[in-house]
TIVO-2410 file (N, C-alpha, C; in nm, 3 decimals):
# residues 154
REC num residu      c1      c2      c3 atome chaine
REC   1      X  20.480   6.368   1.252     N      A
REC   1      X  20.459   6.393   1.384    CA      A
REC   1      X  20.456   6.197   1.418     C      A
REC   2      X  20.377   6.151   1.332     N      A
REC   2      X  20.370   5.986   1.327    CA      A
REC   2      X  20.472   5.902   1.391     C      A
REC   3      X  20.629   5.965   1.363     N      A
REC   3      X  20.712   5.912   1.405    CA      A
REC   3      X  20.756   5.942   1.512     C      A
REC   4      X  20.755   6.081   1.522     N      A
REC   4      X  20.759   6.161   1.653    CA      A
REC   4      X  20.689   6.049   1.793     C      A
REC   5      X  20.571   6.078   1.731     N      A
REC   5      X  20.496   5.922   1.873    CA      A
REC   5      X  20.509   5.784   1.933     C      A
REC   6      X  20.555   5.757   1.778     N      A
REC   6      X  20.599   5.634   1.738    CA      A
REC   6      X  20.768   5.581   1.832     C      A
REC   7      X  20.834   5.669   1.810     N      A
REC   7      X  20.961   5.687   1.918    CA      A
REC   7      X  20.951   5.712   2.099     C      A
REC   8      X  20.840   5.816   2.065     N      A
REC   8      X  20.851   5.805   2.213    CA      A
REC   8      X  20.793   5.695   2.288     C      A
REC   9      X  20.659   5.649   2.255     N      A
REC   9      X  20.589   5.529   2.280    CA      A
REC   9      X  20.702   5.413   2.314     C      A
REC  10      X  20.795   5.401   2.219     N      A
REC  10      X  20.911   5.313   2.207    CA      A
REC  10      X  21.013   5.319   2.319     C      A
REC  11      X  20.997   5.476   2.396     N      A
REC  11      X  21.147   5.503   2.477    CA      A
REC  11      X  21.059   5.472   2.598     C      A
REC  12      X  20.853   5.503   2.596     N      A
REC  12      X  20.805   5.499   2.728    CA      A
REC  12      X  20.804   5.354   2.782     C      A
REC  13      X  20.795   5.289   2.686     N      A
REC  13      X  20.816   5.112   2.702    CA      A
REC  13      X  20.897   5.064   2.772     C      A
REC  14      X  21.027   5.152   2.693     N      A
REC  14      X  21.140   5.114   2.717    CA      A
REC  14      X  21.181   5.128   2.842     C      A
REC  15      X  21.187   5.258   2.895     N      A
REC  15      X  21.211   5.258   3.046    CA      A
REC  15      X  21.096   5.218   3.174     C      A
REC  16      X  20.984   5.170   3.106     N      A
REC  16      X  20.887   5.077   3.156    CA      A
REC  16      X  20.927   4.975   3.210     C      A
REC  17      X  20.993   4.893   3.082     N      A
REC  17      X  21.038   4.748   3.101    CA      A
REC  17      X  21.192   4.731   3.194     C      A
REC  18      X  21.262   4.870   3.183     N      A
REC  18      X  21.380   4.886   3.241    CA      A
REC  18      X  21.367   4.866   3.415     C      A
REC  19      X  21.270   4.958   3.441     N      A
REC  19      X  21.233   5.007   3.580    CA      A
REC  19      X  21.172   4.789   3.642     C      A
REC  20      X  21.075   4.754   3.564     N      A
REC  20      X  21.032   4.653   3.626    CA      A
REC  20      X  21.132   4.553   3.619     C      A
REC  21      X  21.245   4.550   3.542     N      A
REC  21      X  21.348   4.439   3.574    CA      A
REC  21      X  21.413   4.522   3.737     C      A
REC  22      X  21.425   4.618   3.702     N      A
REC  22      X  21.525   4.643   3.790    CA      A
REC  22      X  21.439   4.608   3.980     C      A
REC  23      X  21.317   4.689   3.929     N      A
REC  23      X  21.211   4.662   4.116    CA      A
REC  23      X  21.218   4.495   4.125     C      A
REC  24      X  21.202   4.397   3.996     N      A
REC  24      X  21.245   4.248   4.019    CA      A
REC  24      X  21.397   4.214   4.085     C      A
REC  25      X  21.492   4.295   4.044     N      A
REC  25      X  21.608   4.246   4.092    CA      A
REC  25      X  21.640   4.278   4.181     C      A
REC  26      X  21.597   4.383   4.236     N      A
REC  26      X  21.615   4.450   4.397    CA      A
REC  26      X  21.482   4.340   4.488     C      A
REC  27      X  21.414   4.289   4.452     N      A
REC  27      X  21.297   4.298   4.469    CA      A
REC  27      X  21.366   4.120   4.573     C      A
REC  28      X  21.434   4.032   4.422     N      A
REC  28      X  21.389   3.883   4.447    CA      A
REC  28      X  21.554   3.870   4.443     C      A
REC  29      X  21.641   3.973   4.419     N      A
REC  29      X  21.804   3.927   4.399    CA      A
REC  29      X  21.826   3.915   4.270     C      A
REC  30      X  21.965   3.829   4.218     N      A
REC  30      X  21.984   3.869   4.083    CA      A
REC  30      X  21.919   3.737   4.013     C      A
REC  31      X  21.803   3.805   3.894     N      A
REC  31      X  21.773   3.693   3.814    CA      A
REC  31      X  21.835   3.599   3.784     C      A
REC  32      X  22.003   3.637   3.784     N      A
REC  32      X  22.024   3.515   3.705    CA      A
REC  32      X  22.046   3.417   3.790     C      A
REC  33      X  22.130   3.452   3.949     N      A
REC  33      X  22.087   3.310   4.016    CA      A
REC  33      X  21.970   3.240   4.049     C      A
REC  34      X  21.854   3.356   4.039     N      A
REC  34      X  21.688   3.232   3.978    CA      A
REC  34      X  21.707   3.147   3.933     C      A
REC  35      X  21.805   3.179   3.798     N      A
REC  35      X  21.734   3.122   3.649    CA      A
REC  35      X  21.890   3.003   3.670     C      A
REC  36      X  21.951   3.029   3.740     N      A
REC  36      X  22.025   2.909   3.788    CA      A
REC  36      X  22.006   2.798   3.826     C      A
REC  37      X  21.969   2.845   3.995     N      A
REC  37      X  21.858   2.794   4.095    CA      A
REC  37      X  21.780   2.658   3.972     C      A
REC  38      X  21.709   2.726   3.914     N      A
REC  38      X  21.541   2.683   3.905    CA      A
REC  38      X  21.626   2.546   3.743     C      A
REC  39      X  21.725   2.626   3.679     N      A
REC  39      X  21.768   2.485   3.586    CA      A
REC  39      X  21.832   2.388   3.683     C      A
REC  40      X  21.929   2.412   3.746     N      A
REC  40      X  21.959   2.275   3.853    CA      A
REC  40      X  21.850   2.204   3.895     C      A
REC  41      X  21.737   2.315   4.004     N      A
REC  41      X  21.652   2.260   4.045    CA      A
REC  41      X  21.531   2.109   3.905     C      A
REC  42      X  21.549   2.177   3.818     N      A
REC  42      X  21.472   2.097   3.670    CA      A
REC  42      X  21.556   1.986   3.663     C      A
REC  43      X  21.747   2.025   3.678     N      A
REC  43      X  21.760   1.906   3.643    CA      A
REC  43      X  21.746   1.786   3.764     C      A
REC  44      X  21.752   1.781   3.855     N      A
REC  44      X  21.792   1.691   3.982    CA      A
REC  44      X  21.606   1.667   3.927     C      A
REC  45      X  21.494   1.763   3.897     N      A
REC  45      X  21.364   1.684   3.915    CA      A
REC  45      X  21.325   1.592   3.812     C      A
REC  46      X  21.404   1.662   3.705     N      A
REC  46      X  21.379   1.555   3.571    CA      A
REC  46      X  21.505   1.416   3.556     C      A
REC  47      X  21.543   1.420   3.652     N      A
REC  47      X  21.672   1.253   3.692    CA      A
REC  47      X  21.589   1.208   3.867     C      A
REC  48      X  21.482   1.249   3.841     N      A
REC  48      X  21.407   1.164   3.945    CA      A
REC  48      X  21.487   1.185   4.036     C      A
REC  49      X  21.542   1.266   4.102     N      A
REC  49      X  21.582   1.268   4.290    CA      A
REC  49      X  21.497   1.386   4.316     C      A
REC  50      X  21.395   1.325   4.377     N      A
REC  50      X  21.328   1.415   4.473    CA      A
REC  50      X  21.334   1.456   4.539     C      A
REC  51      X  21.417   1.388   4.659     N      A
REC  51      X  21.480   1.472   4.743    CA      A
REC  51      X  21.560   1.587   4.724     C      A
REC  52      X  21.610   1.575   4.652     N      A
REC  52      X  21.742   1.715   4.621    CA      A
REC  52      X  21.657   1.789   4.558     C      A
REC  53      X  21.584   1.827   4.463     N      A
REC  53      X  21.424   1.885   4.393    CA      A
REC  53      X  21.362   1.956   4.496     C      A
REC  54      X  21.345   1.911   4.600     N      A
REC  54      X  21.231   1.956   4.678    CA      A
REC  54      X  21.293   2.072   4.765     C      A
REC  55      X  21.441   2.083   4.798     N      A
REC  55      X  21.555   2.128   4.810    CA      A
REC  55      X  21.526   2.283   4.786     C      A
REC  56      X  21.627   2.218   4.634     N      A
REC  56      X  21.671   2.332   4.500    CA      A
REC  56      X  21.507   2.458   4.516     C      A
REC  57      X  21.424   2.358   4.471     N      A
REC  57      X  21.252   2.449   4.439    CA      A
REC  57      X  21.232   2.516   4.602     C      A
REC  58      X  21.241   2.452   4.671     N      A
REC  58      X  21.235   2.582   4.830    CA      A
REC  58      X  21.339   2.688   4.822     C      A
REC  59      X  21.459   2.630   4.811     N      A
REC  59      X  21.542   2.772   4.785    CA      A
REC  59      X  21.494   2.897   4.669     C      A
REC  60      X  21.440   2.872   4.586     N      A
REC  60      X  21.412   2.935   4.494    CA      A
REC  60      X  21.292   3.019   4.549     C      A
REC  61      X  21.198   2.938   4.616     N      A
REC  61      X  21.045   3.007   4.651    CA      A
REC  61      X  21.063   3.147   4.752     C      A
REC  62      X  21.208   3.090   4.836     N      A
REC  62      X  21.221   3.160   4.946    CA      A
REC  62      X  21.300   3.300   4.908     C      A
REC  63      X  21.380   3.321   4.812     N      A
REC  63      X  21.398   3.391   4.691    CA      A
REC  63      X  21.292   3.453   4.610     C      A
REC  64      X  21.242   3.427   4.576     N      A
REC  64      X  21.095   3.476   4.454    CA      A
REC  64      X  20.950   3.378   4.538     C      A
REC  65      X  20.886   3.377   4.562     N      A
REC  65      X  20.725   3.324   4.552    CA      A
REC  65      X  20.694   3.319   4.453     C      A
REC  66      X  20.702   3.409   4.353     N      A
REC  66      X  20.616   3.370   4.279    CA      A
REC  66      X  20.661   3.304   4.112     C      A
REC  67      X  20.749   3.238   4.180     N      A
REC  67      X  20.806   3.133   4.028    CA      A
REC  67      X  20.685   2.989   4.039     C      A
REC  68      X  20.581   2.996   3.957     N      A
REC  68      X  20.425   2.895   3.949    CA      A
REC  68      X  20.541   2.777   3.929     C      A
REC  69      X  20.576   2.754   3.910     N      A
REC  69      X  20.669   2.600   3.739    CA      A
REC  69      X  20.716   2.541   3.923     C      A
REC  70      X  20.858   2.618   4.006     N      A
REC  70      X  20.820   2.587   4.134    CA      A
REC  70      X  20.760   2.520   4.221     C      A
REC  71      X  20.663   2.553   4.232     N      A
REC  71      X  20.532   2.587   4.340    CA      A
REC  71      X  20.531   2.373   4.268     C      A
REC  72      X  20.514   2.390   4.142     N      A
REC  72      X  20.387   2.269   4.074    CA      A
REC  72      X  20.527   2.145   4.107     C      A
REC  73      X  20.633   2.176   4.085     N      A
REC  73      X  20.740   2.069   4.049    CA      A
REC  73      X  20.778   2.032   4.182     C      A
REC  74      X  20.789   2.131   4.268     N      A
REC  74      X  20.784   2.100   4.451    CA      A
REC  74      X  20.690   1.999   4.501     C      A
REC  75      X  20.581   2.024   4.420     N      A
REC  75      X  20.484   1.953   4.485    CA      A
REC  75      X  20.478   1.764   4.385     C      A
REC  76      X  20.489   1.798   4.280     N      A
REC  76      X  20.551   1.697   4.195    CA      A
REC  76      X  20.585   1.543   4.318     C      A
REC  77      X  20.730   1.616   4.324     N      A
REC  77      X  20.816   1.595   4.386    CA      A
REC  77      X  20.806   1.535   4.521     C      A
REC  78      X  20.739   1.606   4.599     N      A
REC  78      X  20.629   1.548   4.753    CA      A
REC  78      X  20.624   1.460   4.715     C      A
REC  79      X  20.447   1.493   4.641     N      A
REC  79      X  20.427   1.382   4.635    CA      A
REC  79      X  20.440   1.209   4.588     C      A
REC  80      X  20.624   1.205   4.477     N      A
REC  80      X  20.650   1.116   4.486    CA      A
REC  80      X  20.722   1.129   4.626     C      A
REC  81      X  20.771   1.184   4.703     N      A
REC  81      X  20.861   1.151   4.841    CA      A
REC  81      X  20.711   1.162   4.950     C      A
REC  82      X  20.599   1.084   4.928     N      A
REC  82      X  20.486   1.081   5.010    CA      A
REC  82      X  20.458   1.178   5.133     C      A
REC  83      X  20.497   1.256   5.060     N      A
REC  83      X  20.472   1.401   5.165    CA      A
REC  83      X  20.367   1.458   5.092     C      A
REC  84      X  20.230   1.341   5.073     N      A
REC  84      X  20.113   1.455   5.034    CA      A
REC  84      X  20.037   1.569   5.079     C      A
REC  85      X  20.098   1.624   5.221     N      A
REC  85      X  19.976   1.676   5.257    CA      A
REC  85      X  20.026   1.868   5.179     C      A
REC  86      X  20.188   1.819   5.234     N      A
REC  86      X  20.281   1.906   5.159    CA      A
REC  86      X  20.265   2.005   5.025     C      A
REC  87      X  20.252   1.837   4.981     N      A
REC  87      X  20.237   1.830   4.754    CA      A
REC  87      X  20.066   1.916   4.723     C      A
REC  88      X  20.011   1.835   4.824     N      A
REC  88      X  19.870   1.934   4.800    CA      A
REC  88      X  19.842   2.109   4.802     C      A
REC  89      X  19.939   2.164   4.944     N      A
REC  89      X  19.918   2.279   4.951    CA      A
REC  89      X  20.027   2.354   4.871     C      A
REC  90      X  20.134   2.245   4.797     N      A
REC  90      X  20.214   2.345   4.663    CA      A
REC  90      X  20.183   2.340   4.570     C      A
REC  91      X  20.027   2.237   4.506     N      A
REC  91      X  20.029   2.232   4.432    CA      A
REC  91      X  19.843   2.367   4.411     C      A
REC  92      X  19.820   2.420   4.538     N      A
REC  92      X  19.751   2.466   4.533    CA      A
REC  92      X  19.761   2.650   4.534     C      A
REC  93      X  19.897   2.647   4.549     N      A
REC  93      X  19.969   2.738   4.525    CA      A
REC  93      X  19.951   2.721   4.386     C      A
REC  94      X  20.015   2.658   4.269     N      A
REC  94      X  20.050   2.671   4.154    CA      A
REC  94      X  19.937   2.675   4.113     C      A
REC  95      X  19.800   2.636   4.210     N      A
REC  95      X  19.640   2.703   4.080    CA      A
REC  95      X  19.675   2.857   4.166     C      A
REC  96      X  19.707   2.919   4.256     N      A
REC  96      X  19.654   3.092   4.301    CA      A
REC  96      X  19.719   3.140   4.137     C      A
REC  97      X  19.858   3.091   4.125     N      A
REC  97      X  19.999   3.158   4.015    CA      A
REC  97      X  19.862   3.087   3.902     C      A
REC  98      X  19.758   3.048   3.877     N      A
REC  98      X  19.753   2.979   3.721    CA      A
REC  98      X  19.829   2.911   3.653     C      A
REC  99      X  19.890   2.821   3.723     N      A
REC  99      X  20.023   2.739   3.625    CA      A
REC  99      X  19.957   2.578   3.649     C      A
REC 100      X  19.895   2.545   3.544     N      A
REC 100      X  19.873   2.463   3.477    CA      A
REC 100      X  19.788   2.392   3.551     C      A
REC 101      X  19.684   2.461   3.603     N      A
REC 101      X  19.564   2.441   3.668    CA      A
REC 101      X  19.517   2.272   3.705     C      A
REC 102      X  19.470   2.210   3.590     N      A
REC 102      X  19.397   2.130   3.517    CA      A
REC 102      X  19.502   2.023   3.611     C      A
REC 103      X  19.592   1.993   3.519     N      A
REC 103      X  19.715   1.927   3.630    CA      A
REC 103      X  19.739   1.938   3.769     C      A
REC 104      X  19.698   2.034   3.819     N      A
REC 104      X  19.732   2.039   3.969    CA      A
REC 104      X  19.606   2.007   4.015     C      A
REC 105      X  19.506   1.991   3.953     N      A
REC 105      X  19.351   1.985   3.982    CA      A
REC 105      X  19.379   1.767   4.042     C      A
REC 106      X  19.392   1.741   3.893     N      A
REC 106      X  19.401   1.629   3.891    CA      A
REC 106      X  19.509   1.522   4.011     C      A
REC 107      X  19.628   1.605   4.052     N      A
REC 107      X  19.731   1.592   4.069    CA      A
REC 107      X  19.676   1.578   4.232     C      A
REC 108      X  19.655   1.711   4.280     N      A
REC 108      X  19.561   1.676   4.434    CA      A
REC 108      X  19.482   1.605   4.452     C      A
REC 109      X  19.437   1.552   4.321     N      A
REC 109      X  19.249   1.483   4.363    CA      A
REC 109      X  19.390   1.330   4.406     C      A
REC 110      X  19.477   1.295   4.338     N      A
REC 110      X  19.557   1.187   4.334    CA      A
REC 110      X  19.611   1.179   4.455     C      A
REC 111      X  19.680   1.303   4.531     N      A
REC 111      X  19.701   1.282   4.663    CA      A
REC 111      X  19.637   1.254   4.790     C      A
REC 112      X  19.487   1.302   4.723     N      A
REC 112      X  19.380   1.255   4.844    CA      A
REC 112      X  19.357   1.101   4.822     C      A
REC 113      X  19.320   1.082   4.663     N      A
REC 113      X  19.337   0.911   4.735    CA      A
REC 113      X  19.441   0.862   4.766     C      A
REC 114      X  19.538   0.861   4.775     N      A
REC 114      X  19.687   0.820   4.818    CA      A
REC 114      X  19.640   0.820   4.909     C      A
REC 115      X  19.633   0.912   5.008     N      A
REC 115      X  19.575   0.908   5.141    CA      A
REC 115      X  19.364   0.879   5.153     C      A
REC 116      X  19.393   0.784   5.101     N      A
REC 116      X  19.237   0.698   5.098    CA      A
REC 116      X  19.138   0.781   5.142     C      A
REC 117      X  19.132   0.919   5.109     N      A
REC 117      X  19.033   0.993   5.093    CA      A
REC 117      X  18.997   1.007   4.978     C      A
REC 118      X  18.856   0.939   4.932     N      A
REC 118      X  18.810   0.928   4.794    CA      A
REC 118      X  18.710   1.007   4.771     C      A
REC 119      X  18.649   1.061   4.873     N      A
REC 119      X  18.549   1.167   4.884    CA      A
REC 119      X  18.608   1.323   4.826     C      A
REC 120      X  18.726   1.368   4.901     N      A
REC 120      X  18.805   1.470   4.841    CA      A
REC 120      X  18.821   1.440   4.749     C      A
REC 121      X  18.887   1.327   4.710     N      A
REC 121      X  18.993   1.313   4.603    CA      A
REC 121      X  18.865   1.358   4.468     C      A
REC 122      X  18.706   1.290   4.452     N      A
REC 122      X  18.661   1.309   4.400    CA      A
REC 122      X  18.610   1.435   4.315     C      A
REC 123      X  18.626   1.494   4.443     N      A
REC 123      X  18.595   1.688   4.487    CA      A
REC 123      X  18.692   1.782   4.321     C      A
REC 124      X  18.844   1.703   4.340     N      A
REC 124      X  18.942   1.759   4.281    CA      A
REC 124      X  18.973   1.716   4.095     C      A
REC 125      X  18.875   1.626   4.115     N      A
REC 125      X  18.858   1.529   3.976    CA      A
REC 125      X  18.729   1.555   3.918     C      A
REC 126      X  18.672   1.683   3.988     N      A
REC 126      X  18.554   1.667   3.949    CA      A
REC 126      X  18.562   1.878   3.918     C      A
REC 127      X  18.609   1.900   3.993     N      A
REC 127      X  18.717   2.044   3.980    CA      A
REC 127      X  18.808   2.035   3.816     C      A
REC 128      X  18.850   1.977   3.761     N      A
REC 128      X  18.882   1.934   3.654    CA      A
REC 128      X  18.819   1.889   3.532     C      A
REC 129      X  18.737   1.848   3.574     N      A
REC 129      X  18.620   1.819   3.478    CA      A
REC 129      X  18.547   1.972   3.403     C      A
REC 130      X  18.513   2.005   3.473     N      A
REC 130      X  18.450   2.143   3.508    CA      A
REC 130      X  18.510   2.249   3.429     C      A
REC 131      X  18.648   2.217   3.422     N      A
REC 131      X  18.724   2.288   3.329    CA      A
REC 131      X  18.744   2.262   3.169     C      A
REC 132      X  18.778   2.074   3.207     N      A
REC 132      X  18.783   2.014   3.076    CA      A
REC 132      X  18.705   1.866   3.107     C      A
REC 133      X  18.594   1.913   3.060     N      A
REC 133      X  18.495   1.788   3.075    CA      A
REC 133      X  18.552   1.644   2.983     C      A
REC 134      X  18.609   1.651   2.841     N      A
REC 134      X  18.634   1.508   2.831    CA      A
REC 134      X  18.782   1.471   2.858     C      A
REC 135      X  18.792   1.551   3.014     N      A
REC 135      X  19.005   1.476   2.996    CA      A
REC 135      X  18.978   1.374   3.022     C      A
REC 136      X  19.070   1.338   2.951     N      A
REC 136      X  19.019   1.148   2.970    CA      A
REC 136      X  19.092   1.153   3.115     C      A
REC 137      X  19.231   1.141   3.129     N      A
REC 137      X  19.296   1.169   3.272    CA      A
REC 137      X  19.216   1.152   3.412     C      A
REC 138      X  19.168   1.253   3.393     N      A
REC 138      X  19.036   1.314   3.526    CA      A
REC 138      X  18.950   1.274   3.469     C      A
REC 139      X  18.828   1.127   3.384     N      A
REC 139      X  18.744   1.084   3.411    CA      A
REC 139      X  18.806   0.915   3.407     C      A
REC 140      X  18.909   0.914   3.413     N      A
REC 140      X  18.944   0.754   3.380    CA      A
REC 140      X  18.989   0.782   3.591     C      A
REC 141      X  19.052   0.847   3.646     N      A
REC 141      X  19.072   0.854   3.788    CA      A
REC 141      X  18.975   0.857   3.869     C      A
REC 142      X  18.874   0.936   3.866     N      A
REC 142      X  18.735   0.960   3.869    CA      A
REC 142      X  18.664   0.815   3.887     C      A
REC 143      X  18.647   0.743   3.782     N      A
REC 143      X  18.612   0.621   3.759    CA      A
REC 143      X  18.703   0.494   3.864     C      A
REC 144      X  18.802   0.516   3.879     N      A
REC 144      X  18.847   0.474   3.985    CA      A
REC 144      X  18.857   0.511   4.123     C      A
REC 145      X  18.824   0.581   4.146     N      A
REC 145      X  18.793   0.677   4.291    CA      A
REC 145      X  18.656   0.603   4.331     C      A
REC 146      X  18.583   0.623   4.245     N      A
REC 146      X  18.388   0.576   4.262    CA      A
REC 146      X  18.405   0.447   4.264     C      A
REC 147      X  18.449   0.362   4.233     N      A
REC 147      X  18.511   0.227   4.237    CA      A
REC 147      X  18.532   0.197   4.378     C      A
REC 148      X  18.650   0.248   4.388     N      A
REC 148      X  18.719   0.263   4.573    CA      A
REC 148      X  18.612   0.263   4.666     C      A
REC 149      X  18.534   0.364   4.666     N      A
REC 149      X  18.399   0.370   4.765    CA      A
REC 149      X  18.344   0.301   4.724     C      A
REC 150      X  18.266   0.314   4.629     N      A
REC 150      X  18.198   0.111   4.650    CA      A
REC 150      X  18.251   0.061   4.637     C      A
REC 151      X  18.350  -0.022   4.683     N      A
REC 151      X  18.427  -0.099   4.747    CA      A
REC 151      X  18.418  -0.134   4.906     C      A
REC 152      X  18.475   0.028   4.941     N      A
REC 152      X  18.438   0.060   5.087    CA      A
REC 152      X  18.359  -0.009   5.183     C      A
REC 153      X  18.242   0.076   5.107     N      A
REC 153      X  18.078   0.035   5.126    CA      A
REC 153      X  17.998  -0.069   5.138     C      A
REC 154      X  18.101  -0.189   5.060     N      A
REC 154      X  18.064  -0.340   5.057    CA      A
REC 154      X  18.098  -0.400   5.171     C      A
***
């Protein structure tokens, strides 16, 4: 009886997984093409071709809006192209998908700093520090931001 129930559970899990894959393919198109696009996008991203990376990640997100790494990497690419507001939107999408949340919060703070909105930048550095109070990058950038605000008040 024990072997029968184990076999039955295995069959149920196999059928469920097959249905999940079939549903994903019918919803998103061929998984291989998403994987292929993601590999191409990552390749240009890591070679610092940020304009091409933005285009490729955008194509990926048109096919499958659940690829969290595409939001994060497109956000970083956009910030390198000085498109800070677009970058901020994509980092928020990355956070929504719970992907590299602390990094996304810190990078949003950096984008707001680049836009000279230091008050808003501090909010995001503080959000990162709520999650990880010892995050050295967030602490360092927060100090810089606070110094910039003090300099503006003088």
